[in-house]
N, C-alpha and C positions, 0 to 999 in steps of 0.2 A: 872849494871847487863843490860844482854843481854831481846831483846824483847822478846824471848821465854821466857823466867825467869820473867819478868813484867807480862805476859797473864798470865801463871801456876801462878802468885802469886794472881794475879785479880780472879780469879777461886778458889783458895784454900780459899781466905779470903771469898766469895761467899757461898761457901760451911759452912764455920766455921761461918757465920753470922757477920764476922768481919766490917759491914761495915763503920766504920771509917776510917780503913788502905785500901780499894776500894775509899771512896773517895779522900784519898794522891794519889790513883794511874792515878787517872785522870787526862787529862789535864783541865783548866776551858772553856773551848768550849768543850767538848766533849761531843756524843749525843749516843744511845744507841737504834737499832732498833729491836724493837722485835714483833713479830706477830698480836700484838691489835695499832700497830701504834710506829713511832719514841716520843724519848722525849730526855731533855737535862739527861746525868748521873745524876746529883743531882734530879731530878723529881725523878729518876727512882729509883735510891736507898734510896731517903724517903719511894716508895710505899710499895717496899719490907717489908723493916725497921716495916713499917704498917699491911701488911701484917700478919693474926694470924695462916695461915697454913690450912691445909685440915681435918674436922671434926672428920675423920674417917681413914685417911691414914698420912703415913709421906713419906719423898719423901728421896731418896739420888743418888747420879751421882755416877756410875760407870764404871768402865773401861776407864777411860778418855785418850787420845793419843794425843798429840800434837805435830802439824808438822806446819815448815812457810813455805807458798804457796804463790809466787809473791808477798813474802813482808809484807804479812798479817799470822797471827799466826789464823792456825785454832786448835779449840778442839773438839775430837769427843768424846763421852763417850753413855751414855744411862743413863734415867730416871728409875728410878725402884722409884713403889709405894707399898709400904705393907698395909696391914692391921695393924692399932694400936693395935687392938687387941689378936690378933692369933701373929703376924710379916710374915706371910704367903705374898707372894708375888700380890697381885691384880693384875695387871701389867704392863709391862715395853714398853719403848717408846724411838726413838733415836735419841738423841741432837748436834747438832751444835751449836758452837758459834766461830765466827769468830774475834778478835781482831787485830785490827789495832793500833802502836804504833809509837809515833814521836817524837824523843827529849827525850826519857825516862819515856813516859807517855802516857796512853792512851789512843787514837783521838775516838773512835769509835769502838761500841761493836755490834754484831749483832748476834741476836739467833735467829736456828732457828728448 
């Protein structure tokens, strides 16, 4: 699998909440950099696994486009938050994930 295929597979597994597959894509010492800090990939996945979601909103990732820039896979998309009750869009925001792949495993994910 190419680096962009590995990064795309990771992003798809996260969207589908297949955390076991996501874990298999990470290197043992991988780290995730999120707006609230840096953690190990295992700790990040555990936190996402335990998170119950929003009470009144559903979140989806749309219009994802992946490119390779200076050896890093960059995925740009938008987060779309919809009211659970009506399905109407509450708001949207741009999202970016920068995925570094080394030796066929994800070494670092930086989310913006």
